[in-house]
Backbone atoms as SQL, in Angstrom:
CREATE TABLE atoms (id INTEGER PRIMARY KEY, chain TEXT, resi INTEGER, resn TEXT, atom TEXT, x REAL, y REAL, z REAL);
INSERT INTO atoms VALUES
  (1, 'A', 1, 'UNK', 'N', -27.634, -0.211, 13.803),
  (2, 'A', 1, 'UNK', 'CA', -26.832, -1.229, 13.147),
  (3, 'A', 1, 'UNK', 'C', -26.345, -0.747, 11.778),
  (4, 'A', 2, 'UNK', 'N', -27.246, -0.090, 11.041),
  (5, 'A', 2, 'UNK', 'CA', -26.868, 0.439, 9.723),
  (6, 'A', 2, 'UNK', 'C', -25.828, 1.539, 9.879),
  (7, 'A', 3, 'UNK', 'N', -25.984, 2.377, 10.914),
  (8, 'A', 3, 'UNK', 'CA', -25.005, 3.438, 11.151),
  (9, 'A', 3, 'UNK', 'C', -23.622, 2.872, 11.425),
  (10, 'A', 4, 'UNK', 'N', -23.553, 1.822, 12.223),
  (11, 'A', 4, 'UNK', 'CA', -22.272, 1.197, 12.538),
  (12, 'A', 4, 'UNK', 'C', -21.622, 0.619, 11.285),
  (13, 'A', 5, 'UNK', 'N', -22.410, -0.059, 10.465),
  (14, 'A', 5, 'UNK', 'CA', -21.890, -0.616, 9.215),
  (15, 'A', 5, 'UNK', 'C', -21.455, 0.490, 8.256),
  (16, 'A', 6, 'UNK', 'N', -22.237, 1.551, 8.187),
  (17, 'A', 6, 'UNK', 'CA', -21.903, 2.679, 7.319),
  (18, 'A', 6, 'UNK', 'C', -20.597, 3.338, 7.737),
  (19, 'A', 7, 'UNK', 'N', -20.460, 3.631, 9.024),
  (20, 'A', 7, 'UNK', 'CA', -19.232, 4.257, 9.513),
  (21, 'A', 7, 'UNK', 'C', -18.036, 3.318, 9.378),
  (22, 'A', 8, 'UNK', 'N', -18.268, 2.025, 9.535),
  (23, 'A', 8, 'UNK', 'CA', -17.179, 1.057, 9.359),
  (24, 'A', 8, 'UNK', 'C', -16.678, 1.046, 7.923),
  (25, 'A', 9, 'UNK', 'N', -17.593, 1.073, 6.962),
  (26, 'A', 9, 'UNK', 'CA', -17.192, 1.103, 5.555),
  (27, 'A', 9, 'UNK', 'C', -16.448, 2.392, 5.209),
  (28, 'A', 10, 'UNK', 'N', -16.900, 3.500, 5.750),
  (29, 'A', 10, 'UNK', 'CA', -16.207, 4.770, 5.512),
  (30, 'A', 10, 'UNK', 'C', -14.813, 4.737, 6.117),
  (31, 'A', 11, 'UNK', 'N', -14.674, 4.193, 7.302),
  (32, 'A', 11, 'UNK', 'CA', -13.362, 4.074, 7.941),
  (33, 'A', 11, 'UNK', 'C', -12.449, 3.127, 7.151),
  (34, 'A', 12, 'UNK', 'N', -12.991, 2.023, 6.674),
  (35, 'A', 12, 'UNK', 'CA', -12.199, 1.092, 5.848),
  (36, 'A', 12, 'UNK', 'C', -11.734, 1.795, 4.578),
  (37, 'A', 13, 'UNK', 'N', -12.589, 2.612, 3.977),
  (38, 'A', 13, 'UNK', 'CA', -12.204, 3.366, 2.787),
  (39, 'A', 13, 'UNK', 'C', -11.066, 4.332, 3.049),
  (40, 'A', 14, 'UNK', 'N', -11.109, 5.009, 4.164),
  (41, 'A', 14, 'UNK', 'CA', -10.034, 5.943, 4.520),
  (42, 'A', 14, 'UNK', 'C', -8.737, 5.186, 4.782),
  (43, 'A', 15, 'UNK', 'N', -8.844, 4.024, 5.420),
  (44, 'A', 15, 'UNK', 'CA', -7.647, 3.201, 5.647),
  (45, 'A', 15, 'UNK', 'C', -7.045, 2.753, 4.323),
  (46, 'A', 16, 'UNK', 'N', -7.894, 2.356, 3.370),
  (47, 'A', 16, 'UNK', 'CA', -7.397, 1.985, 2.036),
  (48, 'A', 16, 'UNK', 'C', -6.672, 3.149, 1.372),
  (49, 'A', 17, 'UNK', 'N', -7.206, 4.365, 1.513),
  (50, 'A', 17, 'UNK', 'CA', -6.552, 5.531, 0.919),
  (51, 'A', 17, 'UNK', 'C', -5.141, 5.707, 1.454),
  (52, 'A', 18, 'UNK', 'N', -5.009, 5.649, 2.783),
  (53, 'A', 18, 'UNK', 'CA', -3.687, 5.822, 3.376),
  (54, 'A', 18, 'UNK', 'C', -2.772, 4.641, 3.076),
  (55, 'A', 19, 'UNK', 'N', -3.335, 3.437, 3.051),
  (56, 'A', 19, 'UNK', 'CA', -2.552, 2.239, 2.757),
  (57, 'A', 19, 'UNK', 'C', -2.005, 2.293, 1.326),
  (58, 'A', 20, 'UNK', 'N', -2.745, 2.871, 0.412),
  (59, 'A', 20, 'UNK', 'CA', -2.303, 2.983, -0.975),
  (60, 'A', 20, 'UNK', 'C', -1.178, 3.972, -1.162),
  (61, 'A', 21, 'UNK', 'N', -1.031, 4.918, -0.252),
  (62, 'A', 21, 'UNK', 'CA', 0.049, 5.894, -0.391),
  (63, 'A', 21, 'UNK', 'C', 1.379, 5.391, 0.165),
  (64, 'A', 22, 'UNK', 'N', 1.376, 4.342, 0.953),
  (65, 'A', 22, 'UNK', 'CA', 2.614, 3.826, 1.532),
  (66, 'A', 22, 'UNK', 'C', 3.637, 3.376, 0.487),
  (67, 'A', 23, 'UNK', 'N', 3.254, 2.688, -0.606),
  (68, 'A', 23, 'UNK', 'CA', 4.260, 2.285, -1.597),
  (69, 'A', 23, 'UNK', 'C', 4.925, 3.461, -2.317),
  (70, 'A', 24, 'UNK', 'N', 4.359, 4.645, -2.220),
  (71, 'A', 24, 'UNK', 'CA', 4.951, 5.795, -2.909),
  (72, 'A', 24, 'UNK', 'C', 6.319, 6.164, -2.352),
  (73, 'A', 25, 'UNK', 'N', 6.595, 5.807, -1.106),
  (74, 'A', 25, 'UNK', 'CA', 7.877, 6.169, -0.513),
  (75, 'A', 25, 'UNK', 'C', 8.915, 5.049, -0.641),
  (76, 'A', 26, 'UNK', 'N', 8.562, 3.968, -1.334),
  (77, 'A', 26, 'UNK', 'CA', 9.496, 2.860, -1.520),
  (78, 'A', 26, 'UNK', 'C', 10.376, 3.061, -2.745),
  (79, 'A', 27, 'UNK', 'N', 11.221, 2.083, -3.013),
  (80, 'A', 27, 'UNK', 'CA', 12.140, 2.138, -4.155),
  (81, 'A', 27, 'UNK', 'C', 11.659, 1.295, -5.327),
  (82, 'A', 28, 'UNK', 'N', 10.383, 1.023, -5.423),
  (83, 'A', 28, 'UNK', 'CA', 9.847, 0.203, -6.500),
  (84, 'A', 28, 'UNK', 'C', 9.706, 1.044, -7.766),
  (85, 'A', 29, 'UNK', 'N', 9.290, 0.398, -8.840),
  (86, 'A', 29, 'UNK', 'CA', 9.124, 1.101, -10.114),
  (87, 'A', 29, 'UNK', 'C', 7.897, 2.017, -10.062),
  (88, 'A', 30, 'UNK', 'N', 7.869, 2.931, -10.999),
  (89, 'A', 30, 'UNK', 'CA', 6.756, 3.885, -11.069),
  (90, 'A', 30, 'UNK', 'C', 5.453, 3.159, -11.369),
  (91, 'A', 31, 'UNK', 'N', 5.497, 2.151, -12.222),
  (92, 'A', 31, 'UNK', 'CA', 4.273, 1.428, -12.568),
  (93, 'A', 31, 'UNK', 'C', 3.740, 0.636, -11.378),
  (94, 'A', 32, 'UNK', 'N', 4.624, 0.065, -10.553),
  (95, 'A', 32, 'UNK', 'CA', 4.165, -0.620, -9.346),
  (96, 'A', 32, 'UNK', 'C', 3.503, 0.376, -8.405),
  (97, 'A', 33, 'UNK', 'N', 4.113, 1.532, -8.257),
  (98, 'A', 33, 'UNK', 'CA', 3.534, 2.558, -7.389),
  (99, 'A', 33, 'UNK', 'C', 2.177, 3.013, -7.906),
  (100, 'A', 34, 'UNK', 'N', 2.067, 3.193, -9.219),
  (101, 'A', 34, 'UNK', 'CA', 0.811, 3.601, -9.830),
  (102, 'A', 34, 'UNK', 'C', -0.261, 2.539, -9.627),
  (103, 'A', 35, 'UNK', 'N', 0.114, 1.282, -9.819),
  (104, 'A', 35, 'UNK', 'CA', -0.854, 0.197, -9.668),
  (105, 'A', 35, 'UNK', 'C', -1.364, 0.105, -8.235),
  (106, 'A', 36, 'UNK', 'N', -0.466, 0.109, -7.273),
  (107, 'A', 36, 'UNK', 'CA', -0.901, -0.026, -5.877),
  (108, 'A', 36, 'UNK', 'C', -1.724, 1.182, -5.430),
  (109, 'A', 37, 'UNK', 'N', -1.354, 2.347, -5.888),
  (110, 'A', 37, 'UNK', 'CA', -2.112, 3.545, -5.522),
  (111, 'A', 37, 'UNK', 'C', -3.503, 3.533, -6.152),
  (112, 'A', 38, 'UNK', 'N', -3.606, 3.157, -7.416),
  (113, 'A', 38, 'UNK', 'CA', -4.913, 3.182, -8.081),
  (114, 'A', 38, 'UNK', 'C', -5.847, 2.103, -7.546),
  (115, 'A', 39, 'UNK', 'N', -5.319, 0.925, -7.231),
  (116, 'A', 39, 'UNK', 'CA', -6.171, -0.134, -6.672),
  (117, 'A', 39, 'UNK', 'C', -6.691, 0.277, -5.296),
  (118, 'A', 40, 'UNK', 'N', -5.798, 0.748, -4.444),
  (119, 'A', 40, 'UNK', 'CA', -6.218, 1.147, -3.101),
  (120, 'A', 40, 'UNK', 'C', -7.181, 2.334, -3.147),
  (121, 'A', 41, 'UNK', 'N', -6.928, 3.267, -4.051),
  (122, 'A', 41, 'UNK', 'CA', -7.805, 4.431, -4.189),
  (123, 'A', 41, 'UNK', 'C', -9.190, 4.010, -4.664),
  (124, 'A', 42, 'UNK', 'N', -9.246, 3.106, -5.630),
  (125, 'A', 42, 'UNK', 'CA', -10.538, 2.644, -6.135),
  (126, 'A', 42, 'UNK', 'C', -11.317, 1.901, -5.060),
  (127, 'A', 43, 'UNK', 'N', -10.656, 0.966, -4.374),
  (128, 'A', 43, 'UNK', 'CA', -11.344, 0.221, -3.317),
  (129, 'A', 43, 'UNK', 'C', -11.773, 1.135, -2.170),
  (130, 'A', 44, 'UNK', 'N', -10.907, 2.062, -1.801),
  (131, 'A', 44, 'UNK', 'CA', -11.253, 2.985, -0.729),
  (132, 'A', 44, 'UNK', 'C', -12.418, 3.892, -1.096),
  (133, 'A', 45, 'UNK', 'N', -12.381, 4.420, -2.292),
  (134, 'A', 45, 'UNK', 'CA', -13.467, 5.305, -2.729),
  (135, 'A', 45, 'UNK', 'C', -14.787, 4.557, -2.837),
  (136, 'A', 46, 'UNK', 'N', -14.733, 3.324, -3.374),
  (137, 'A', 46, 'UNK', 'CA', -15.967, 2.533, -3.472),
  (138, 'A', 46, 'UNK', 'C', -16.512, 2.181, -2.095),
  (139, 'A', 47, 'UNK', 'N', -15.635, 1.875, -1.166),
  (140, 'A', 47, 'UNK', 'CA', -16.074, 1.566, 0.192),
  (141, 'A', 47, 'UNK', 'C', -16.742, 2.783, 0.839),
  (142, 'A', 48, 'UNK', 'N', -16.175, 3.953, 0.625),
  (143, 'A', 48, 'UNK', 'CA', -16.771, 5.174, 1.176),
  (144, 'A', 48, 'UNK', 'C', -18.133, 5.440, 0.543),
  (145, 'A', 49, 'UNK', 'N', -18.238, 5.252, -0.760),
  (146, 'A', 49, 'UNK', 'CA', -19.520, 5.508, -1.430),
  (147, 'A', 49, 'UNK', 'C', -20.575, 4.489, -0.984),
  (148, 'A', 50, 'UNK', 'N', -20.189, 3.236, -0.788),
  (149, 'A', 50, 'UNK', 'CA', -21.148, 2.244, -0.295),
  (150, 'A', 50, 'UNK', 'C', -21.575, 2.588, 1.134),
  (151, 'A', 51, 'UNK', 'N', -20.630, 3.066, 1.939),
  (152, 'A', 51, 'UNK', 'CA', -20.987, 3.525, 3.282),
  (153, 'A', 51, 'UNK', 'C', -21.972, 4.684, 3.242),
  (154, 'A', 52, 'UNK', 'N', -21.779, 5.604, 2.304),
  (155, 'A', 52, 'UNK', 'CA', -22.729, 6.711, 2.137),
  (156, 'A', 52, 'UNK', 'C', -24.071, 6.217, 1.625),
  (157, 'A', 53, 'UNK', 'N', -24.044, 5.185, 0.780),
  (158, 'A', 53, 'UNK', 'CA', -25.284, 4.608, 0.265),
  (159, 'A', 53, 'UNK', 'C', -26.121, 4.021, 1.401),
  (160, 'A', 54, 'UNK', 'N', -25.464, 3.398, 2.366),
  (161, 'A', 54, 'UNK', 'CA', -26.192, 2.878, 3.527),
  (162, 'A', 54, 'UNK', 'C', -26.705, 4.007, 4.419),
  (163, 'A', 55, 'UNK', 'N', -25.965, 5.102, 4.457),
  (164, 'A', 55, 'UNK', 'CA', -26.334, 6.230, 5.318),
  (165, 'A', 55, 'UNK', 'C', -27.486, 7.048, 4.724),
  (166, 'A', 56, 'UNK', 'N', -27.426, 7.293, 3.412),
  (167, 'A', 56, 'UNK', 'CA', -28.474, 8.078, 2.741),
  (168, 'A', 56, 'UNK', 'C', -29.013, 7.304, 1.534),
  (169, 'A', 57, 'UNK', 'N', -29.881, 6.310, 1.772),
  (170, 'A', 57, 'UNK', 'CA', -30.356, 5.452, 0.678),
  (171, 'A', 57, 'UNK', 'C', -31.225, 6.169, -0.354),
  (172, 'A', 58, 'UNK', 'N', -31.763, 7.338, -0.010),
  (173, 'A', 58, 'UNK', 'CA', -32.602, 8.043, -1.000),
  (174, 'A', 58, 'UNK', 'C', -31.789, 8.626, -2.146),
  (175, 'A', 59, 'UNK', 'N', -30.479, 8.660, -2.002),
  (176, 'A', 59, 'UNK', 'CA', -29.601, 9.165, -3.068),
  (177, 'A', 59, 'UNK', 'C', -28.956, 8.028, -3.865),
  (178, 'A', 60, 'UNK', 'N', -29.601, 6.848, -3.906),
  (179, 'A', 60, 'UNK', 'CA', -28.982, 5.683, -4.526),
  (180, 'A', 60, 'UNK', 'C', -28.667, 5.858, -6.010),
  (181, 'A', 61, 'UNK', 'N', -29.459, 6.568, -6.828),
  (182, 'A', 61, 'UNK', 'CA', -29.068, 6.680, -8.242),
  (183, 'A', 61, 'UNK', 'C', -27.743, 7.425, -8.419),
  (184, 'A', 62, 'UNK', 'N', -27.567, 8.502, -7.687),
  (185, 'A', 62, 'UNK', 'CA', -26.339, 9.283, -7.792),
  (186, 'A', 62, 'UNK', 'C', -25.132, 8.504, -7.260),
  (187, 'A', 63, 'UNK', 'N', -25.310, 7.811, -6.141),
  (188, 'A', 63, 'UNK', 'CA', -24.212, 7.056, -5.558),
  (189, 'A', 63, 'UNK', 'C', -23.866, 5.826, -6.395),
  (190, 'A', 64, 'UNK', 'N', -24.867, 5.200, -7.013),
  (191, 'A', 64, 'UNK', 'CA', -24.596, 4.083, -7.919),
  (192, 'A', 64, 'UNK', 'C', -23.820, 4.563, -9.143),
  (193, 'A', 65, 'UNK', 'N', -24.169, 5.722, -9.656),
  (194, 'A', 65, 'UNK', 'CA', -23.420, 6.315, -10.764),
  (195, 'A', 65, 'UNK', 'C', -21.984, 6.624, -10.354),
  (196, 'A', 66, 'UNK', 'N', -21.798, 7.066, -9.129),
  (197, 'A', 66, 'UNK', 'CA', -20.441, 7.332, -8.629),
  (198, 'A', 66, 'UNK', 'C', -19.623, 6.051, -8.546),
  (199, 'A', 67, 'UNK', 'N', -20.219, 4.958, -8.093),
  (200, 'A', 67, 'UNK', 'CA', -19.502, 3.681, -8.003),
  (201, 'A', 67, 'UNK', 'C', -19.105, 3.187, -9.389),
  (202, 'A', 68, 'UNK', 'N', -20.013, 3.260, -10.333),
  (203, 'A', 68, 'UNK', 'CA', -19.716, 2.811, -11.702),
  (204, 'A', 68, 'UNK', 'C', -18.637, 3.692, -12.322),
  (205, 'A', 69, 'UNK', 'N', -18.739, 4.991, -12.121),
  (206, 'A', 69, 'UNK', 'CA', -17.731, 5.912, -12.661),
  (207, 'A', 69, 'UNK', 'C', -16.357, 5.652, -12.057),
  (208, 'A', 70, 'UNK', 'N', -16.308, 5.399, -10.763),
  (209, 'A', 70, 'UNK', 'CA', -15.025, 5.088, -10.113),
  (210, 'A', 70, 'UNK', 'C', -14.411, 3.828, -10.696),
  (211, 'A', 71, 'UNK', 'N', -15.223, 2.805, -10.873),
  (212, 'A', 71, 'UNK', 'CA', -14.711, 1.535, -11.386),
  (213, 'A', 71, 'UNK', 'C', -14.175, 1.692, -12.807),
  (214, 'A', 72, 'UNK', 'N', -14.876, 2.422, -13.634),
  (215, 'A', 72, 'UNK', 'CA', -14.463, 2.555, -15.031),
  (216, 'A', 72, 'UNK', 'C', -13.307, 3.533, -15.180),
  (217, 'A', 73, 'UNK', 'N', -13.450, 4.738, -14.655),
  (218, 'A', 73, 'UNK', 'CA', -12.453, 5.773, -14.909),
  (219, 'A', 73, 'UNK', 'C', -11.124, 5.526, -14.220),
  (220, 'A', 74, 'UNK', 'N', -11.139, 5.020, -13.000),
  (221, 'A', 74, 'UNK', 'CA', -9.865, 4.721, -12.344),
  (222, 'A', 74, 'UNK', 'C', -9.108, 3.636, -13.089),
  (223, 'A', 75, 'UNK', 'N', -9.818, 2.638, -13.591),
  (224, 'A', 75, 'UNK', 'CA', -9.173, 1.567, -14.347),
  (225, 'A', 75, 'UNK', 'C', -8.635, 2.085, -15.675),
  (226, 'A', 76, 'UNK', 'N', -9.450, 2.807, -16.403),
  (227, 'A', 76, 'UNK', 'CA', -9.035, 3.309, -17.721),
  (228, 'A', 76, 'UNK', 'C', -7.869, 4.281, -17.596),
  (229, 'A', 77, 'UNK', 'N', -7.942, 5.205, -16.666),
  (230, 'A', 77, 'UNK', 'CA', -6.861, 6.182, -16.520),
  (231, 'A', 77, 'UNK', 'C', -5.559, 5.522, -16.057),
  (232, 'A', 78, 'UNK', 'N', -5.664, 4.488, -15.237),
  (233, 'A', 78, 'UNK', 'CA', -4.465, 3.749, -14.843),
  (234, 'A', 78, 'UNK', 'C', -3.794, 3.096, -16.041),
  (235, 'A', 79, 'UNK', 'N', -4.595, 2.495, -16.921),
  (236, 'A', 79, 'UNK', 'CA', -4.038, 1.876, -18.123),
  (237, 'A', 79, 'UNK', 'C', -3.435, 2.911, -19.070),
  (238, 'A', 80, 'UNK', 'N', -4.081, 4.046, -19.221),
  (239, 'A', 80, 'UNK', 'CA', -3.568, 5.090, -20.108),
  (240, 'A', 80, 'UNK', 'C', -2.229, 5.624, -19.604),
  (241, 'A', 81, 'UNK', 'N', -2.136, 5.897, -18.332),
  (242, 'A', 81, 'UNK', 'CA', -0.880, 6.401, -17.771),
  (243, 'A', 81, 'UNK', 'C', 0.213, 5.348, -17.881),
  (244, 'A', 82, 'UNK', 'N', -0.138, 4.089, -17.607),
  (245, 'A', 82, 'UNK', 'CA', 0.863, 3.018, -17.715),
  (246, 'A', 82, 'UNK', 'C', 1.321, 2.849, -19.157),
  (247, 'A', 83, 'UNK', 'N', 0.406, 2.941, -20.103),
  (248, 'A', 83, 'UNK', 'CA', 0.772, 2.800, -21.514),
  (249, 'A', 83, 'UNK', 'C', 1.669, 3.954, -21.961),
  (250, 'A', 84, 'UNK', 'N', 1.346, 5.143, -21.546),
  (251, 'A', 84, 'UNK', 'CA', 2.138, 6.305, -21.957),
  (252, 'A', 84, 'UNK', 'C', 3.537, 6.296, -21.344),
  (253, 'A', 85, 'UNK', 'N', 3.710, 5.637, -20.219),
  (254, 'A', 85, 'UNK', 'CA', 5.024, 5.635, -19.599),
  (255, 'A', 85, 'UNK', 'C', 5.815, 4.361, -19.889),
  (256, 'A', 86, 'UNK', 'N', 5.249, 3.431, -20.658),
  (257, 'A', 86, 'UNK', 'CA', 5.942, 2.167, -20.902),
  (258, 'A', 86, 'UNK', 'C', 7.054, 2.345, -21.930),
  (259, 'A', 87, 'UNK', 'N', 8.085, 1.533, -21.806),
  (260, 'A', 87, 'UNK', 'CA', 9.218, 1.572, -22.727),
  (261, 'A', 87, 'UNK', 'C', 8.868, 0.997, -24.088),
  (262, 'A', 88, 'UNK', 'N', 7.963, 0.012, -24.131),
  (263, 'A', 88, 'UNK', 'CA', 7.581, -0.621, -25.389),
  (264, 'A', 88, 'UNK', 'C', 6.969, 0.388, -26.354),
  (265, 'A', 89, 'UNK', 'N', 6.178, 1.299, -25.858),
  (266, 'A', 89, 'UNK', 'CA', 5.545, 2.314, -26.703),
  (267, 'A', 89, 'UNK', 'C', 6.601, 3.208, -27.338),
  (268, 'A', 90, 'UNK', 'N', 7.633, 3.572, -26.597),
  (269, 'A', 90, 'UNK', 'CA', 8.674, 4.440, -27.104),
  (270, 'A', 90, 'UNK', 'C', 9.561, 3.750, -28.122),
  (271, 'A', 91, 'UNK', 'N', 9.710, 2.418, -28.013),
  (272, 'A', 91, 'UNK', 'CA', 10.536, 1.673, -28.970),
  (273, 'A', 91, 'UNK', 'C', 9.838, 1.475, -30.293),
  (274, 'A', 92, 'UNK', 'N', 8.499, 1.356, -30.267),
  (275, 'A', 92, 'UNK', 'CA', 7.743, 1.063, -31.486),
  (276, 'A', 92, 'UNK', 'C', 7.404, 2.309, -32.284),
  (277, 'A', 93, 'UNK', 'N', 7.626, 3.441, -31.796),
  (278, 'A', 93, 'UNK', 'CA', 7.328, 4.565, -32.645),
  (279, 'A', 93, 'UNK', 'C', 6.868, 5.731, -31.933);
């Protein structure tokens, strides 16, 4: 039962990864593309790590650190890239 749940979470994570790349081929703005890609990437990566946590529970400290790092760094880097590419920043100085 745990194996089935683990593999399901890993598969859901991979689906999120591919689903996040679909907006890249659209005609939307760069920031919309960045947002959809970073959200899908974060959710997909966290789902894969949780699936691995169920598969190998003895590695929980390392996998918990990976989940926290994904949540923080993907969010922060998304904001930094969005801020650096925004028009408001270029107008103010």
